[in-house]
KEMARMAR-311077 format. One line per field, with one value per residue (C-alpha): residue number from 1; z, x, y. Coordinates in Angstrom, 3 decimals, decimal comma. Layout:
! residues N
mivo	NUM;... .
up	Z;... .
east	X;... .
north	Y;... .
***
This chain:
! residues 517
mivo	1;2;3;4;5;6;7;8;9;10;11;12;13;14;15;16;17;18;19;20;21;22;23;24;25;26;27;28;29;30;31;32;33;34;35;36;37;38;39;40;41;42;43;44;45;46;47;48;49;50;51;52;53;54;55;56;57;58;59;60;61;62;63;64;65;66;67;68;69;70;71;72;73;74;75;76;77;78;79;80;81;82;83;84;85;86;87;88;89;90;91;92;93;94;95;96;97;98;99;100;101;102;103;104;105;106;107;108;109;110;111;112;113;114;115;116;117;118;119;120;121;122;123;124;125;126;127;128;129;130;131;132;133;134;135;136;137;138;139;140;141;142;143;144;145;146;147;148;149;150;151;152;153;154;155;156;157;158;159;160;161;162;163;164;165;166;167;168;169;170;171;172;173;174;175;176;177;178;179;180;181;182;183;184;185;186;187;188;189;190;191;192;193;194;195;196;197;198;199;200;201;202;203;204;205;206;207;208;209;210;211;212;213;214;215;216;217;218;219;220;221;222;223;224;225;226;227;228;229;230;231;232;233;234;235;236;237;238;239;240;241;242;243;244;245;246;247;248;249;250;251;252;253;254;255;256;257;258;259;260;261;262;263;264;265;266;267;268;269;270;271;272;273;274;275;276;277;278;279;280;281;282;283;284;285;286;287;288;289;290;291;292;293;294;295;296;297;298;299;300;301;302;303;304;305;306;307;308;309;310;311;312;313;314;315;316;317;318;319;320;321;322;323;324;325;326;327;328;329;330;331;332;333;334;335;336;337;338;339;340;341;342;343;344;345;346;347;348;349;350;351;352;353;354;355;356;357;358;359;360;361;362;363;364;365;366;367;368;369;370;371;372;373;374;375;376;377;378;379;380;381;382;383;384;385;386;387;388;389;390;391;392;393;394;395;396;397;398;399;400;401;402;403;404;405;406;407;408;409;410;411;412;413;414;415;416;417;418;419;420;421;422;423;424;425;426;427;428;429;430;431;432;433;434;435;436;437;438;439;440;441;442;443;444;445;446;447;448;449;450;451;452;453;454;455;456;457;458;459;460;461;462;463;464;465;466;467;468;469;470;471;472;473;474;475;476;477;478;479;480;481;482;483;484;485;486;487;488;489;490;491;492;493;494;495;496;497;498;499;500;501;502;503;504;505;506;507;508;509;510;511;512;513;514;515;516;517 .
up	-37,337;-34,608;-31,938;-33,687;-34,002;-30,276;-29,537;-31,760;-30,012;-26,581;-27,630;-29,245;-26,057;-23,983;-26,306;-26,178;-22,398;-22,136;-24,478;-22,559;-19,288;-20,940;-21,941;-18,563;-16,201;-15,179;-13,897;-10,283;-9,484;-5,907;-5,350;-3,845;-0,688;1,683;-0,386;-2,122;-2,690;-3,000;-6,598;-8,240;-8,183;-11,127;-14,219;-17,038;-20,494;-23,321;-26,399;-27,094;-28,313;-28,623;-25,155;-26,158;-24,372;-23,328;-25,164;-27,399;-26,185;-22,769;-21,438;-19,568;-18,903;-15,703;-17,262;-20,161;-17,947;-15,862;-18,990;-20,110;-16,910;-14,699;-11,269;-11,909;-13,874;-11,333;-10,768;-8,224;-6,747;-3,635;-1,821;-3,097;-6,583;-5,462;-5,547;-9,345;-10,215;-13,594;-12,178;-9,451;-11,881;-13,865;-10,967;-9,559;-12,810;-11,982;-15,636;-15,839;-12,483;-10,057;-7,742;-6,105;-4,651;-2,369;-4,243;-1,183;1,750;3,233;3,237;6,585;6,535;5,700;8,180;11,170;10,825;14,524;16,712;17,968;16,118;13,393;10,832;8,597;7,258;3,682;3,255;4,639;1,780;-0,760;1,249;1,213;-2,571;-2,856;-0,434;-2,091;-5,567;-4,562;-5,727;-4,270;-2,233;-2,861;0,057;-0,402;1,432;4,853;4,837;2,400;2,596;1,258;2,634;6,137;9,077;10,600;13,813;11,721;9,020;11,492;14,460;16,320;16,741;18,067;16,380;19,189;19,195;15,409;15,466;18,012;15,820;12,816;14,803;16,077;12,658;10,656;13,243;13,784;10,105;8,937;11,916;10,935;7,407;8,408;6,142;3,590;1,640;-1,169;-0,898;0,894;-0,495;2,618;1,452;-1,329;-3,424;-1,239;-4,078;-5,802;-9,563;-9,183;-7,262;-3,808;-0,972;-0,321;2,673;4,404;8,144;8,033;6,216;8,203;11,478;10,698;7,501;4,881;7,687;7,886;4,850;6,244;9,567;7,832;6,219;9,538;11,273;8,346;8,198;11,861;11,497;8,686;7,704;4,915;2,931;0,204;0,971;-1,806;-2,513;-4,937;-7,073;-10,377;-12,986;-12,139;-15,144;-17,266;-16,671;-14,728;-11,306;-9,720;-10,925;-9,740;-6,250;-6,344;-7,065;-4,127;-1,873;-2,613;-1,673;1,381;2,803;2,056;3,483;6,686;6,939;6,233;3,772;0,569;-1,888;-4,728;-6,467;-7,868;-11,051;-11,046;-14,799;-15,119;-18,745;-21,514;-24,953;-27,415;-24,658;-23,322;-23,702;-26,018;-24,854;-25,062;-23,042;-20,371;-20,065;-19,868;-17,063;-15,140;-15,352;-13,503;-10,494;-10,811;-10,979;-7,362;-6,387;-6,148;-8,109;-10,015;-11,082;-12,876;-9,974;-11,116;-14,903;-16,905;-20,143;-20,604;-23,676;-23,194;-25,004;-25,175;-26,956;-28,491;-32,221;-33,732;-34,407;-30,796;-29,571;-31,686;-30,305;-26,806;-27,681;-28,779;-25,580;-23,410;-25,198;-24,762;-20,998;-20,647;-23,100;-20,970;-18,048;-20,219;-21,211;-17,577;-15,678;-12,278;-13,301;-11,506;-12,950;-13,983;-12,063;-13,848;-11,815;-12,273;-15,302;-16,467;-17,344;-15,297;-12,077;-13,280;-11,291;-14,424;-15,515;-12,074;-11,924;-15,411;-17,005;-20,380;-20,200;-19,839;-21,443;-19,770;-18,915;-20,670;-20,606;-21,498;-19,578;-20,637;-19,837;-23,499;-24,572;-25,965;-28,657;-25,814;-24,063;-27,253;-27,949;-24,440;-24,577;-27,951;-26,698;-23,644;-25,727;-28,141;-25,270;-23,805;-27,079;-26,904;-23,143;-20,555;-17,848;-14,174;-11,815;-8,474;-7,299;-4,393;-1,978;1,697;2,956;4,349;1,865;-0,506;-4,103;-4,815;-7,811;-10,624;-11,339;-14,364;-17,119;-20,788;-21,443;-24,398;-22,753;-19,858;-16,626;-13,291;-9,977;-8,444;-4,720;-3,232;-0,633;2,109;-0,492;-3,672;-4,295;-6,279;-8,434;-10,590;-14,298;-14,987;-13,358;-10,928;-9,759;-11,136;-12,041;-15,749;-18,033;-21,723;-22,816;-26,139;-28,350;-28,725;-32,108;-33,609;-31,809;-30,289;-26,665;-24,188;-23,192;-19,864;-16,918;-13,801;-11,249;-8,115;-4,719;-3,797;-1,797;1,907;4,397;7,458;6,724;5,884;4,488;1,581;1,620;0,514;-3,064;-3,939;-7,645;-7,806;-5,398;-1,896;1,133;4,707;6,458;4,027;3,262;1,279;-2,296;-2,974;-6,284;-5,621;-8,437;-10,337;-11,586;-11,494;-12,560;-14,770;-16,771;-18,652;-18,232;-19,843;-17,397;-19,402;-14,520;-12,917;-15,146;-13,231;-14,457;-16,848;-15,922;-19,544;-20,314;-18,776;-20,269;-23,665;-23,739;-23,035;-25,665;-28,311;-27,467;-27,677;-31,039;-32,428;-31,245;-32,860;-36,147;-36,069;-35,279;-38,008;-40,623;-40,010;-40,133 .
east	-29,712;-29,635;-29,392;-26,448;-24,733;-25,122;-23,865;-20,858;-20,070;-20,249;-18,058;-15,482;-15,334;-14,821;-12,107;-10,305;-10,488;-9,217;-6,343;-5,505;-5,354;-3,291;-0,753;-0,906;-0,478;3,041;4,139;4,631;7,782;8,623;12,315;13,004;12,205;12,929;12,400;9,091;7,403;4,045;3,496;4,091;1,870;-0,256;0,397;2,200;0,982;2,292;0,778;-2,916;-4,475;-3,213;-1,775;1,750;5,049;5,330;5,911;8,941;10,034;10,936;12,034;15,294;17,529;15,780;12,328;13,520;15,363;12,254;10,176;12,760;12,188;14,988;14,655;16,776;19,297;21,321;24,338;27,043;26,978;28,004;27,069;30,049;28,551;25,347;26,969;26,750;23,220;23,063;24,407;21,781;18,941;19,969;20,652;17,205;15,433;13,624;13,342;17,112;18,091;16,136;18,978;21,843;25,168;27,286;30,578;32,783;30,807;29,826;33,352;34,961;37,409;34,629;32,100;34,275;37,627;38,387;37,436;33,912;33,452;30,830;29,907;26,928;26,332;27,529;26,096;22,782;22,548;22,700;20,110;18,044;18,322;16,993;14,186;13,139;12,986;11,513;14,684;16,491;19,680;22,503;24,916;28,689;30,740;31,411;34,555;37,261;41,036;41,271;40,145;40,479;41,286;44,688;43,223;42,009;44,658;47,551;45,887;47,441;44,472;43,631;40,816;38,516;39,418;39,128;35,801;34,594;35,780;33,967;30,801;30,808;31,328;28,951;26,181;26,400;26,559;23,900;21,786;21,908;20,687;18,434;15,430;16,859;19,281;18,131;21,509;24,861;28,273;29,290;32,752;34,516;37,523;38,901;40,732;44,076;44,437;45,972;42,942;44,542;43,026;44,349;46,646;44,435;44,217;41,058;42,631;45,883;43,969;40,965;41,864;39,161;36,649;36,408;34,122;31,296;31,754;31,077;27,921;26,751;27,081;25,437;22,466;21,748;22,121;19,569;17,591;15,790;18,882;20,316;23,908;26,515;30,105;31,510;34,685;36,330;37,954;35,534;33,325;35,191;36,820;40,026;41,422;40,018;36,508;36,890;37,730;34,716;32,563;34,180;33,286;29,594;29,981;32,087;29,416;26,607;28,541;29,025;25,249;25,209;23,162;24,603;22,078;24,137;27,440;28,363;30,439;32,018;32,504;35,466;36,261;38,464;37,098;37,812;38,742;35,267;34,075;31,207;27,616;27,436;30,611;29,529;26,102;27,483;29,767;26,919;25,135;27,978;27,050;23,273;23,441;24,621;21,348;22,421;21,342;23,897;24,356;26,861;27,598;30,246;30,052;32,292;34,176;37,206;39,119;42,805;43,648;41,663;40,250;38,647;38,109;34,659;35,434;36,497;33,271;31,258;33,272;32,531;28,833;29,119;30,955;28,309;25,513;27,359;27,444;23,872;22,756;24,356;22,280;19,156;19,967;20,293;17,041;18,673;20,663;18,655;20,171;23,098;24,823;26,961;30,003;29,080;27,033;29,181;32,850;32,888;33,049;34,594;37,429;39,124;41,409;43,015;43,550;44,556;47,069;45,907;42,581;39,102;35,731;34,339;30,804;27,453;27,396;30,408;32,070;29,302;26,428;25,852;24,747;27,504;26,914;27,100;24,121;22,071;23,034;22,109;18,783;17,969;18,919;16,686;13,847;14,099;14,095;10,957;9,030;5,424;5,033;3,475;5,825;5,370;7,220;6,554;10,129;10,168;7,961;8,106;11,330;9,938;7,207;6,980;5,917;4,538;2,376;3,891;2,647;0,394;2,812;2,280;-1,439;-3,753;-6,349;-6,285;-5,567;-5,018;-3,407;-0,713;-0,702;2,060;4,234;6,208;8,554;6,893;4,217;6,404;7,722;4,648;5,236;3,743;2,258;5,146;6,659;10,144;12,724;13,291;16,162;16,833;19,806;21,229;23,511;26,995;27,240;23,976;22,402;23,089;23,862;21,040;18,730;19,124;17,829;16,164;17,853;16,160;17,537;20,483;19,579;20,158;18,892;20,220;23,852;26,729;30,206;31,572;33,033;36,585;36,588;40,075;39,319;38,025;38,462;39,773;38,506;39,764;40,386;42,873;42,288;44,556;43,405;41,619;43,151;45,056;45,038;42,354;45,114;48,096;46,988;44,232;46,555;47,827;44,843;41,465;38,978;36,732;17,443;14,409;11,333;8,297;5,026;2,952;-0,424;-1,461;-3,193;-6,671;-7,107;-5,730;-8,066;-11,036;-9,913;-9,576;-13,020;-14,544;-12,951;-14,258;-17,734;-17,464;-16,357;-19,246;-21,762;-20,518;-21,316;-25,001;-24,801 .
north	3,211;5,842;3,146;1,537;4,894;5,501;1,994;2,530;5,800;4,175;1,284;3,577;5,606;2,467;1,249;4,577;4,619;1,059;1,747;4,855;2,995;0,280;2,856;4,481;1,605;0,736;-2,642;-3,527;-1,580;-2,405;-1,876;-5,252;-7,155;-4,310;-1,251;-1,546;1,694;3,185;4,030;7,298;10,314;11,399;9,358;11,037;11,851;9,793;11,359;11,077;7,878;4,383;3,801;4,564;4,574;8,166;11,385;11,474;14,885;16,155;12,780;12,411;9,444;8,417;8,565;6,458;3,969;3,380;2,888;0,346;-1,622;-0,342;1,241;4,310;6,280;8,223;10,422;11,035;14,512;16,415;19,586;21,570;21,263;22,957;26,394;26,191;27,318;25,624;22,372;22,465;23,070;19,996;17,655;18,458;17,597;14,370;13,422;13,020;11,533;9,408;8,399;10,278;9,127;11,333;11,322;11,847;13,179;9,795;8,405;7,710;10,636;13,084;11,827;10,787;12,585;12,122;9,199;9,741;13,066;12,752;15,395;14,666;18,166;17,746;14,263;15,481;17,956;15,143;13,226;16,405;16,549;13,006;13,743;17,006;15,470;12,124;10,409;7,453;7,793;5,346;5,576;5,266;3,901;2,287;0,107;1,169;1,182;4,748;8,125;6,756;9,031;8,411;7,029;4,089;3,713;4,043;2,412;-0,489;-2,781;-6,175;-8,051;-7,029;-3,344;-2,946;-4,757;-2,205;0,681;-0,795;-1,402;2,165;3,717;1,536;1,622;5,369;6,308;3,873;4,803;8,468;7,685;4,799;4,484;6,914;4,718;2,470;0,748;0,997;0,140;-1,764;-2,815;-0,945;-2,005;-4,787;-6,580;-6,025;-6,395;-9,865;-11,093;-10,968;-8,977;-5,497;-5,295;-2,742;-2,230;-4,311;-7,260;-7,128;-7,295;-9,470;-11,297;-11,694;-12,192;-8,398;-8,585;-10,765;-8,947;-5,624;-6,987;-8,416;-5,044;-3,260;-5,614;-4,991;-1,219;-0,796;-3,899;-2,009;-0,979;-3,165;-4,153;-4,087;-4,980;-2,355;-2,401;-1,451;-3,697;-6,486;-5,697;-8,243;-11,605;-12,076;-12,884;-9,750;-10,548;-14,132;-12,894;-10,581;-13,619;-15,385;-12,439;-12,963;-16,618;-15,739;-13,456;-15,886;-18,849;-16,860;-16,583;-12,853;-10,864;-9,415;-8,019;-6,651;-6,085;-2,694;-2,528;0,899;1,147;3,524;2,727;4,124;4,976;2,189;-0,258;-0,967;-4,573;-5,421;-5,356;-9,142;-9,661;-7,202;-8,792;-12,323;-11,229;-9,592;-12,921;-14,656;-12,544;-12,561;-16,356;-16,156;-14,486;-10,841;-7,795;-5,738;-2,137;0,053;2,360;4,872;5,011;7,292;6,591;8,793;9,822;9,021;12,249;15,487;17,310;14,256;13,954;13,548;9,888;9,363;10,961;8,566;5,644;6,923;6,921;3,295;2,384;4,033;2,199;-1,096;-0,591;0,633;-2,042;-4,750;-3,532;-3,581;-7,157;-8,262;-8,629;-8,151;-5,082;-2,419;0,742;2,884;5,681;8,264;9,318;12,970;13,928;16,850;17,181;20,376;18,361;15,105;13,553;12,204;15,102;15,362;11,604;10,484;12,840;14,108;12,276;13,694;14,426;11,328;12,430;12,571;16,382;18,459;21,283;23,674;21,313;20,469;17,014;14,839;12,217;9,686;11,291;11,220;7,611;6,463;8,304;6,749;3,294;3,606;5,039;2,141;-0,356;1,197;1,591;0,502;0,291;2,540;3,672;3,021;5,337;3,647;3,688;6,098;4,342;3,634;2,224;-1,005;-1,867;-4,760;-4,261;-0,809;-0,067;1,873;5,335;5,599;6,413;7,186;7,359;7,562;9,746;7,358;9,155;7,534;8,300;6,136;5,643;7,733;6,039;7,732;9,188;7,972;10,548;12,887;10,058;9,538;9,481;12,883;15,957;16,027;19,251;19,600;22,160;21,736;22,502;22,337;20,289;21,348;19,324;20,751;19,024;20,174;23,071;26,436;27,188;26,573;29,346;31,044;29,050;30,310;28,059;26,799;27,594;25,357;22,294;22,727;20,227;21,912;21,222;23,466;23,295;21,318;17,814;17,289;16,117;14,861;14,759;18,330;21,218;20,473;22,293;21,888;19,662;18,153;14,499;12,155;11,623;8,358;7,439;4,176;1,608;3,476;5,758;3,417;-0,046;1,292;3,498;0,472;-1,827;-1,914;-0,573;-1,685;-1,989;-5,484;-5,377;-6,525;-8,037;-5,967;-4,592;-4,059;-7,361;-6,773;-3,323;-4,295;-7,286;-5,064;-2,609;-5,286;-6,734;-3,287;-2,609;-5,922;-5,049;-1,636;-3,125;-5,614;-2,929;-0,628;-3,282;-2,642;1,188 .
***
């Protein structure tokens, strides 16, 4: 009897340990062929017992997105936002955001305002934010018709001279950030609403060949970065989307590398396509062998203040977009184009519109935030969460950090930047998001020091607060054509099977043994 009791105790302990490790182990979460990462740091706790899918409280959008099989949930930001202490405390919370995009500070006018004069200070601060939090950096953008310095937009070029200008800019900028960028938007918004190519200085001089040329230069400048074409109003069917598809083929047919297509996702409440329609359209692109992402997501109310019914519709629209990404294996993540209405570009661009972000003007959760979090939590239910996303810049597939555990602790192998990206036990500045619909104002926050990676000065942000030197606003058809037109993450293999099998065997043995007690 005593021997059987001891045996039962041993087997129960083994089963508990196996279940814990099953809950803890994440899948192989390398970021792709050129950006695999070492796994996360110490695996996170997911509630004791039963190898569950992470704790139900204290999880942010990025944590939940990773548990749902995506690489990131990110946000656009810029160094001029870092003067706001509360903003900074939130943007640095690694539970909420695992990827950052410089909203304006990497654009041509900001980074090379005069020929041969480069200024990386503001963009370096965003890169510093990514580095200090273990987050990814999504770099934006290299070749775009807007926010160009006059020496480019008004230049009188031959094909050869413009090619030289492009080579200089792309090589210098990508060289400066080499090894830091998960992806680059190489060409941005090259298509008119009718599907024709914009009559930019690049198209006028080089024809549509400027697009594969840009990707060729970019691929040579940083072989580890994923290379994207990025645009708006291509999220649904139409001539513009058809031309975007042709761009993927154009680059590939020229023998150049294109890794992804970014769908900006600047939508209007009540005019956002259904989840099914959005997902089916993403598939048109992934069928061409590229990954996809929603890269600039916001969903604006056409009239503010929004009614309660409109806010609920916005929540539905947000979940349709995020759900489409969840339904698409090669959709790697979602980026919010600012997470708070306080710094949104929408009110200055679309007259009378606003309240487009997941957090309101006072950093309170909107119904859309809650709906997205619930959707991601539902999608990740029952699985441990790997966090191996950071990783070295030239690796292959990194192991996921050991996420939600049932008393099963394990340490992921930290890569060059991946160590701080483990599922749990990671140093982070935390904040408490309160719901503006249900709860009181958030408690006071002790903010961290603003991010500063050796740079200084703020980038010009045309949608928010300009600072010298003055730069033309980059609003184009986003504000004109869109005013009357609907503007409407990859799961890897599981590592649960071996440990779950052992757990089940152990439990059977326990049950058998207990019959004789």
